[in-house]
C-alpha positions as CSV (number, residue, x, y, z in Angstrom):
1,M,42.8,64.4,156.4
2,R,43.4,68.2,156.7
3,V,41.9,70.0,159.6
4,E,41.9,73.7,160.7
5,D,43.0,75.0,164.1
6,N,43.8,78.5,165.4
7,F,46.3,79.9,167.8
8,V,47.1,83.3,169.4
9,I,50.6,84.7,168.9
10,D,52.4,87.4,170.9
11,S,54.5,88.9,168.0
12,T,53.2,88.8,164.4
13,N,56.5,90.0,162.9
14,N,58.5,87.3,164.8
15,F,56.0,84.6,163.7
16,H,56.0,85.7,160.1
17,Q,59.8,85.7,159.9
18,K,60.0,82.2,161.5
19,A,57.2,80.9,159.3
20,L,59.0,82.1,156.2
21,Q,62.2,80.5,157.0
22,W,60.4,77.3,158.1
23,A,58.4,77.3,154.8
24,A,61.5,77.8,152.6
25,Q,62.7,74.2,153.3
26,F,59.8,72.9,151.0
27,D,60.0,72.7,147.2
28,E,56.8,74.8,146.8
29,V,56.2,77.9,148.8
30,A,53.8,80.9,148.5
31,Y,54.2,83.6,151.1
32,L,51.9,86.6,150.5
33,H,52.3,89.5,153.0
34,S,50.4,92.7,153.3
35,N,52.9,94.4,155.7
36,G,50.2,96.0,157.7
37,H,48.6,97.7,154.7
38,S,45.0,96.6,154.9
39,D,41.8,97.9,153.2
40,Q,38.2,96.9,153.1
41,W,39.1,94.1,150.6
42,S,41.9,92.6,152.6
43,A,41.3,88.9,153.5
44,F,44.3,88.4,155.8
45,D,47.6,89.9,156.9
46,C,49.7,87.0,155.7
47,L,49.1,83.8,153.8
48,I,51.7,81.0,153.7
49,A,51.1,77.9,151.6
50,V,53.7,75.1,151.3
51,K,54.3,71.6,149.8
52,A,52.2,70.8,146.7
53,T,49.9,67.9,146.9
54,S,48.9,68.7,143.3
55,S,50.1,71.4,140.9
56,Y,49.5,72.8,137.4
57,T,52.2,74.1,135.1
58,S,51.5,75.7,131.7
59,T,53.9,76.5,129.0
60,S,51.5,77.0,126.1
61,G,48.0,75.9,125.0
62,N,44.7,76.5,126.8
63,T,46.2,77.9,130.0
64,L,43.2,79.7,131.4
65,Q,40.7,76.9,130.7
66,D,43.1,74.5,132.3
67,V,43.5,76.7,135.4
68,Q,39.7,76.9,135.7
69,K,39.5,73.0,135.6
70,F,42.3,72.9,138.2
71,I,40.7,75.2,140.7
72,D,37.3,73.6,140.2
73,T,38.9,70.2,141.1
74,Y,40.0,71.6,144.5
75,P,37.3,74.0,145.6
76,D,37.9,74.0,149.3
77,T,41.4,75.3,149.6
78,Y,43.6,78.2,148.9
79,I,45.4,77.7,145.5
80,P,48.3,80.2,145.1
81,G,50.1,80.8,141.9
82,F,50.9,83.2,139.1
83,F,50.2,84.2,135.5
84,S,53.2,85.4,133.4
85,Y,52.8,88.5,131.2
86,D,53.3,86.4,128.1
87,L,49.9,84.8,128.7
88,K,48.7,87.7,126.7
89,N,49.8,85.8,123.6
90,E,47.1,83.2,124.3
91,I,44.5,85.8,125.1
92,E,45.1,87.9,122.0
93,E,46.8,87.2,118.7
94,L,50.2,88.4,119.8
95,E,53.7,87.0,119.6
96,T,57.0,87.5,121.6
97,H,60.2,86.8,119.8
98,H,62.7,87.6,122.5
99,D,64.8,85.0,124.2
100,D,63.6,83.5,127.5
101,P,66.6,83.2,129.9
102,L,64.4,82.8,133.0
103,G,62.4,79.9,131.6
104,F,59.4,80.5,133.9
105,P,56.1,78.9,132.7
106,L,53.1,80.9,131.5
107,A,51.2,79.9,134.7
108,Y,51.8,77.8,137.8
109,F,49.4,77.0,140.6
110,F,49.5,74.4,143.4
111,V,47.3,72.9,146.1
112,P,49.2,73.1,149.4
113,A,49.5,70.4,152.1
114,V,49.7,73.2,154.7
115,T,48.1,76.6,154.7
116,I,48.8,79.3,157.3
117,K,46.7,82.5,157.5
118,T,47.2,85.3,160.0
119,I,44.8,88.1,160.9
120,G,46.0,90.3,163.7
121,N,47.3,88.1,166.5
122,T,45.4,85.0,165.4
123,V,46.9,82.2,163.2
124,W,44.8,79.7,161.4
125,I,46.6,76.6,160.3
126,T,45.0,74.0,157.9
127,A,47.0,70.8,157.8
128,E,47.0,67.2,158.9
129,N,48.7,68.3,162.2
130,P,48.1,72.0,162.8
131,A,49.2,72.0,166.5
132,Q,52.5,70.3,165.6
133,I,53.2,72.7,162.8
134,Y,52.4,75.7,165.0
135,Q,54.8,74.4,167.7
136,T,57.5,73.7,165.1
137,I,57.3,77.2,163.8
138,S,57.2,78.7,167.3
139,D,60.4,76.8,168.2
140,F,62.1,77.6,165.0
141,T,65.4,79.4,165.3
142,W,65.1,82.4,163.1
143,Q,68.4,83.7,161.7
144,T,69.3,86.6,159.4
145,G,71.4,85.2,156.6
146,S,73.6,86.9,154.0
147,V,72.0,87.8,150.7
148,G,75.0,86.1,149.1
149,F,74.7,87.9,145.7
150,D,78.1,87.5,144.0
151,G,77.6,89.2,140.6
152,Q,77.2,92.6,139.0
153,I,73.9,94.0,137.6
154,Q,74.0,94.9,133.9
155,T,71.4,96.9,131.9
156,R,69.9,95.4,128.8
157,W,70.0,99.0,127.4
158,S,72.5,101.8,127.7
159,K,71.0,105.2,128.5
160,A,71.4,106.1,124.8
161,E,69.5,103.0,123.7
162,Y,66.7,103.8,126.2
163,M,66.5,107.3,124.7
164,L,66.2,105.8,121.3
165,A,63.4,103.4,122.4
166,F,61.6,106.4,124.1
167,N,61.7,108.3,120.9
168,K,60.3,105.4,119.0
169,M,57.4,105.2,121.4
170,Q,56.7,108.9,121.1
171,D,56.8,108.6,117.3
172,H,54.0,106.0,117.6
173,I,52.1,108.4,119.9
174,Q,52.5,111.2,117.4
175,R,51.2,109.0,114.6
176,G,48.1,108.1,116.7
177,D,49.0,104.4,117.0
178,I,48.7,104.6,120.8
179,Y,48.3,107.4,123.3
180,E,50.0,105.9,126.3
181,V,52.5,103.1,126.6
182,N,54.6,101.5,129.4
183,L,58.2,101.2,128.3
184,C,60.2,98.6,130.3
185,Q,63.9,97.7,130.6
186,E,65.7,94.8,132.1
187,F,68.5,94.7,134.8
188,Y,70.1,91.3,134.9
189,A,73.0,89.2,136.1
190,D,74.1,85.8,134.7
191,Q,75.8,82.9,136.5
192,V,75.2,84.4,140.0
193,N,74.4,82.9,143.4
194,L,71.7,84.3,145.7
195,N,70.2,83.4,149.1
196,P,66.5,84.0,148.1
197,V,65.1,84.0,151.6
198,A,67.6,86.5,152.9
199,A,67.1,88.6,149.8
200,F,63.4,88.7,150.2
201,E,63.6,89.6,153.9
202,K,65.9,92.5,153.0
203,L,63.6,93.6,150.2
204,N,60.6,93.5,152.4
205,S,62.4,95.5,155.0
206,I,63.6,98.1,152.5
207,S,60.3,98.3,150.7
208,P,57.3,96.9,152.7
209,T,54.4,96.9,150.4
210,P,50.7,95.6,150.5
211,F,51.2,92.8,147.9
212,A,54.6,91.5,148.8
213,A,55.3,87.9,147.8
214,F,58.0,85.2,148.2
215,F,57.3,82.3,145.8
216,K,59.3,79.2,145.2
217,F,58.8,76.4,142.7
218,N,61.2,74.1,140.7
219,K,64.3,76.0,141.9
220,N,62.7,79.2,140.7
221,Y,62.2,82.2,143.0
222,I,60.0,85.3,142.9
223,L,60.8,88.0,145.4
224,S,58.2,90.7,145.1
225,A,57.7,94.1,146.7
226,S,54.6,95.0,144.7
227,P,52.5,97.9,145.8
228,E,49.8,97.3,143.2
229,R,46.6,95.2,143.2
230,F,45.8,93.9,139.7
231,L,42.4,92.4,140.4
232,A,40.5,91.0,143.4
233,K,37.1,89.3,143.6
234,R,35.1,89.7,146.9
235,N,31.8,87.9,146.8
236,Q,30.2,89.4,143.7
237,Q,32.4,92.5,143.5
238,L,35.6,93.0,141.4
239,I,38.2,95.5,142.5
240,S,41.1,96.8,140.4
241,Q,43.6,99.4,141.7
242,P,45.9,100.6,139.0
243,I,49.0,102.7,139.8
244,K,50.1,105.5,137.5
245,G,52.2,108.2,139.1
246,T,55.4,107.7,141.0
247,A,57.6,110.1,143.0
248,K,60.5,109.7,145.4
249,R,60.1,110.3,149.1
250,G,61.2,113.6,150.6
251,K,63.8,113.9,153.3
252,T,61.3,115.7,155.6
253,A,57.6,115.7,156.2
254,E,57.4,119.1,154.7
255,E,59.2,118.0,151.6
256,D,56.9,114.9,151.4
257,Q,53.9,117.2,151.5
258,K,55.2,119.4,148.7
259,I,56.0,116.3,146.5
260,V,52.5,114.9,147.1
261,Q,50.9,118.2,146.2
262,G,53.1,118.4,143.1
263,M,51.8,115.0,142.0
264,L,48.2,116.1,142.5
265,N,48.8,119.3,140.5
266,S,50.6,117.5,137.7
267,T,48.6,117.5,134.5
268,K,50.9,114.7,133.2
269,E,50.4,112.4,136.2
270,I,46.7,113.0,136.2
271,A,46.4,112.4,132.4
272,E,48.4,109.1,132.7
273,N,46.2,107.9,135.5
274,V,42.9,108.9,133.8
275,M,44.0,107.0,130.6
276,I,44.6,103.8,132.6
277,V,41.4,104.2,134.7
278,D,39.4,104.4,131.4
279,L,41.2,101.3,130.1
280,V,40.5,99.3,133.3
281,R,36.9,100.4,133.3
282,N,36.5,99.2,129.8
283,D,38.2,95.8,130.7
284,L,35.9,95.4,133.7
285,T,32.8,96.1,131.6
286,K,33.3,92.8,129.8
287,S,32.7,90.9,133.1
288,A,30.3,93.3,134.9
289,V,26.6,93.7,135.5
290,P,25.6,96.5,133.1
291,K,26.2,100.0,134.5
292,S,27.9,98.7,137.7
293,V,31.4,99.8,136.8
294,K,32.5,102.8,138.8
295,A,35.6,104.7,139.9
296,D,35.3,104.6,143.7
297,R,38.5,106.6,144.3
298,L,40.6,108.7,141.8
299,F,44.1,110.0,142.2
300,E,44.7,108.8,145.7
301,I,48.3,109.3,146.9
302,Q,49.6,106.4,149.0
303,T,53.0,106.8,150.6
304,F,55.3,103.9,151.0
305,K,58.8,103.7,152.5
306,L,60.6,104.5,149.2
307,V,58.1,106.3,147.0
308,H,54.7,108.0,146.7
309,Q,52.2,106.4,144.3
310,M,49.1,107.7,142.6
311,I,46.4,104.9,142.9
312,S,42.8,104.8,141.6
313,T,40.2,102.2,142.6
314,I,37.7,100.9,140.1
315,T,35.0,98.4,141.1
316,C,32.0,96.6,139.5
317,E,29.5,93.9,140.3
318,I,30.4,90.7,138.5
319,D,28.0,89.1,136.1
320,E,27.3,85.7,137.7
321,K,27.6,84.0,134.3
322,V,31.3,84.9,134.0
323,A,33.8,82.4,135.4
324,D,36.8,83.4,137.4
325,V,39.3,82.8,134.7
326,E,37.1,84.5,132.1
327,V,37.3,87.6,134.3
328,I,41.0,87.4,134.3
329,K,41.1,86.9,130.6
330,N,39.0,90.0,130.1
331,T,41.4,92.1,132.1
332,F,44.9,90.6,131.8
333,P,47.6,91.8,131.7
334,A,47.2,94.9,134.0
335,G,46.5,98.0,131.9
336,S,49.0,100.0,134.0
337,M,51.7,97.8,132.5
338,T,50.6,98.0,128.8
339,G,49.2,101.3,127.8
340,A,46.3,102.3,125.6
341,P,44.8,101.1,123.3
342,K,45.8,97.9,125.1
343,I,46.4,95.5,122.2
344,A,48.3,98.0,120.1
345,A,50.5,99.0,123.1
346,M,51.4,95.4,123.7
347,Q,52.3,94.8,120.1
348,I,54.5,97.9,120.0
349,C,56.2,97.0,123.4
350,D,57.1,93.6,121.9
351,Q,58.7,95.4,118.9
352,V,60.6,98.1,120.8
353,E,61.6,96.5,124.1
354,A,64.8,94.5,124.2
355,T,63.7,91.7,126.6
356,R,60.9,89.2,127.1
357,R,59.0,90.4,130.2
358,S,58.4,86.8,131.5
359,L,56.6,87.0,134.9
360,Y,57.4,90.7,135.2
361,A,54.1,92.7,134.6
362,G,52.2,89.5,135.2
363,S,50.4,88.6,138.4
364,I,50.9,86.6,141.6
365,G,48.1,85.7,144.0
366,Y,45.6,83.1,144.9
367,F,42.2,81.6,144.3
368,G,40.4,81.2,147.7
369,P,38.2,78.5,149.2
370,E,35.1,80.7,149.1
371,G,35.3,81.6,145.5
372,D,37.3,84.8,145.9
373,F,40.7,85.7,144.4
374,D,43.3,88.4,144.7
375,F,46.3,89.0,142.4
376,N,49.0,91.7,142.4
377,V,50.9,93.3,139.5
378,V,54.4,91.9,139.3
379,I,56.5,95.0,139.7
380,R,59.5,95.9,142.0
381,T,60.3,92.2,141.8
382,I,63.5,90.1,141.6
383,L,63.2,86.9,139.5
384,Y,65.8,84.2,140.0
385,N,66.4,80.8,138.4
386,A,68.7,79.0,140.8
387,Q,69.3,76.2,138.2
388,S,70.6,78.5,135.4
389,K,71.7,81.1,137.9
390,Y,70.1,83.9,136.0
391,L,68.7,86.9,137.9
392,S,66.5,89.6,136.5
393,F,64.3,92.5,137.4
394,Q,62.7,95.1,135.2
395,T,61.3,98.6,135.6
396,G,59.2,100.8,133.4
397,G,57.3,104.0,133.2
398,A,54.4,105.5,131.3
399,I,55.1,107.5,128.1
400,T,52.6,110.0,126.8
401,V,52.9,112.9,124.5
402,Q,53.9,115.1,127.5
403,A,56.6,112.7,128.7
404,N,60.2,113.8,129.1
405,A,62.9,111.2,128.2
406,E,65.3,112.1,131.0
407,D,62.5,112.1,133.6
408,E,61.3,108.7,132.5
409,Y,64.8,107.2,132.5
410,Q,65.4,108.5,136.1
411,E,62.0,107.1,137.2
412,C,63.2,103.7,135.9
413,L,66.3,104.0,138.1
414,L,64.2,105.2,141.1
415,K,62.1,102.0,140.8
416,A,65.2,99.9,140.6
417,N,66.6,101.4,143.7
418,G,65.1,98.9,146.2
419,M,66.3,95.9,144.3
420,L,69.8,97.3,143.9
421,Q,69.9,98.0,147.7
422,V,68.9,94.4,148.3
423,L,71.8,93.1,146.2
424,D,74.2,95.7,147.6
425,T,75.3,96.6,144.1
426,H,75.1,99.2,141.5
427,I,74.5,99.2,137.7
428,Q,77.5,98.4,135.6
């Protein structure tokens, strides 16, 4: 029988590093880390779940209904997992014809044998033997390993091909088919080796973000430095925090200040953010108590180690008749990764983009034991299939009528920078 016990630690960073390396020996691992970025909706600093006692894998069919049945079967535990972007094809009448070299499922969730949660200097461990696990982690010899990447990153598009795709998107905007769209491109390597734990540790050091995640299942790895919350449920409140607006960090505090002010004065950045805020408000309305949807914070600039981001916060009171997965169905995928109108933007992305998005632009997170949940947006994320030895990451940017092709291309490269640093390589 699983029991919970708590312990006080001296060094949270040291414990988290040891716990990750200890956890990585198991076949199923979820490591969700806030990196010290907390807000009023944060439930913990770090959540670590290992070793599936039961799991759910979807490839097609009634995924969301099946996930609801799965979480209803295990109501008293954290259930971590993910939804791939292509789940959109079940939610709407959409299709994706691109190849699927990663082979990740549409959704995967598991019930862990061991759950570790940290808040400040306190660790809660739920397991059959919490004290033994705490001691094992405390005694664990933490070592920094080599990332071990032995390939070269290629782009799915040349710069000229990206420009052509950009022009196609602007043609759709000029015709009125859409008014904003998120155009994404893939960076990949085939037949390569990687030490996923070392790669994640380096990524999390280069780019520590509020919704970082290391996830392992079936020899598949997700290494995420996501700064974006897709959707959280806290009691009867829903929270979404879309990001639209990215700028590189300055070399000095004064330069940083000028860049931030430039973002706040940019009609393009504001317009892009407003469009997605309106989309998210519309999505939340489907699950909300009437007239409860509101934009709590607009155009807030948050500064991370590599970039500045423009983030808005939209909340609502959830209609108690709406089930958790119905809420996700009403909002998935994140509007910041599609465009608007949402369905038309997704259709056009499938036509214009050269790659299946797979888990990219999907969501990683958890359903909690008290009926809450929290999911990120899968961006700034390396995906690796250790069996096929295929590695992939994607970046994208919002295109509106005001967008400039060269600027958007450079923004894609800026967003790729952290992953390229991790792999100690450049684009071929």
